N, C-alpha and C positions, 0 to 999 in steps of 0.2 A: 504494500500500500504506500502511496506517495501523496504528500500534501503539496499541491502545486504552488501555494504561496511561499513554500520554502525556497523556491527558485526565483523569487521576486527580484533579488539583487544580482541575478546572473544573466541579464539580458544578452550581453555580448557572447557569452558561452553558448547560450541556447541558439542564437542566430548563426553562430559559426558551426554548430554541430550538424553533420550530414543526416542525422536521424530525423525523419519527418515528424516524429512525436515531439522533438525539441521545438520545432517550428510551431506546432499546434499549442504546446505549452506557452511559448512566447506570445502567441496570439491571444490565448486566454488571459494571460497577465496584462497584456496591453489593452484588451477589451475592458478589463476591470479598472485599469488606471485611467482610461479615457471615457468612462461611462457618461459623463455629463459635459464633455467637451468635444463636439463634432469635428472641429478643426484638428485637434490633437489626434483624434481617432483616424481621420483621413491621413495624416502624416504617418502614423504608425502602420496603417494598412498598406500605404504606398511602400514603406520600407520593407514590410514582410512580403509583399508581392514581388518586389525587386529581388528579394532573396530566393524566391521560387525559381527564378531564371538563372541563378548562379550555382546551384547545387548539381547541375548535370542530370537531373532526374528525367524520367521518361515523360512524354507528353501527357499520358494518362494520369501519372502521379501528380504532375503539376495541376492538371484540371481538377483532380479530386481534392487536392489540398487547397486550391483556389476556392472551390465550393465551400469548404470548411471555413476558410478565412472570411468569405463573403457572408456566411451565415452567422459567424461569431461576432463579426465587427461591422454590423449593419450601419450603412451611412445614409444620411439624408439625400434626397434625389439629386440636388445640385452637386454635392460632393461625390456621389456615386458616378455621375456623368464625367466629372473631372478625373476620377480614378480611371475610367475607361480610356480617356484621352492619354493619360499617363501610361497605361498598359500598352497602348499602341506605340508610344514613344519608346518605352522600354524594349518592346519587341523589335523595333527598328534598330535600336542600339545593339542588341544582342544577336540580331539576325535569327531569332527563334520565334516562330509563330505557334505559340501554344494555344492561345484563345483566338480562333479564327474570326474573321469579320462576320461570318454567318452566325456563329455562336454568340458573338457580341450583340448582333442585331436581335437574335432570339431572346437573349437575356433582357435587352432594353425593351423589346416588345412585351415581354412578361411583366416587366416593371410598370410599363404604361397601362397594361390591362389591369394590373392590381390597383394602380392609382385610380383608374376609371371606375372600377368596382367599388373602391372605397368612397369615391365621390358620390356615386349613385346611392350607396348605403347611407351616407351622411345626409343626402337630400331626403331620402325616405324617412329617416329619423326626425329630421326637422319638420317635415310635413306631418308626421304622426304627432309630434309635440304641439304644433299649432292646432291641429284638429282636436286634440285632447283638450286644450285650453278652451276652444270654441264650444265643444260639447259640454264641458263643465259649466261654462257661463250660461249656456242656453237651457240645459236640462238638469243641472245640478251634479253633485259628485258621481263619478262613474264607479261601477262595480269593478272588483279586481278582474273578473272575466272579460269585461269590456275593455279595460286597460290593456290586458294581455292580447286581446284580439287586435287592437290598434298597433301594438308593438310588433306583432308577427304578420301584419298585413303586407300585401304586395304594393308596389307603387301604384298600380292600376286601381286596386281596391281603395287606396287612400284618396285617389283623385275622384272616384265616383262618390265616395262618402262626403268628401269636402264639398262637392257640388250639391249634394242632397241636403246638407245642413241648412241651406238657405230656405228651403221650402218644406222640409219634413215637420209634421206636427208633433211627432214623438221621437224618442231615441230609437225605438224599434224600427220606425220608418226610415231612419238614416241607413240602417244596416239591412233593410229588407232586400230580398232577392228578386225584385221585379224588373 
């Protein structure tokens, strides 16, 4: 059994070690150190990515370790995009293409899809919150079941219910299936 924090003062040894677990340990320690500082996390991630290219590992090992680094040291979108530009530069300097442009585009597309999904979920949550306020004001406090129904509704359902609140004489009429 090993306590990773015991290696906190051994950054240089971990980074120079050819064992991939040393790099993962360094990433874990750097992730903890930079938890609330995105710029420092970006710099640390960039340093560790550069190390991936210096150990002479196979393409698959580099990709696998990069996936671990990316997962452990999540960056805000702007810094993640800057890291991709840095990777392209590092690959140009080292003449090693480990992360192909197709893989990079696929990862960027995945990030954009996740961002769009998060945006849609945020809109639905906001619409549910407004509808909840309106229903409370018009019909009084909502039952826990009604509140849960609002929270789990699709955006389409929320839109229909929001339109119905203007004319519905009762709470049941807002949610009716007509």
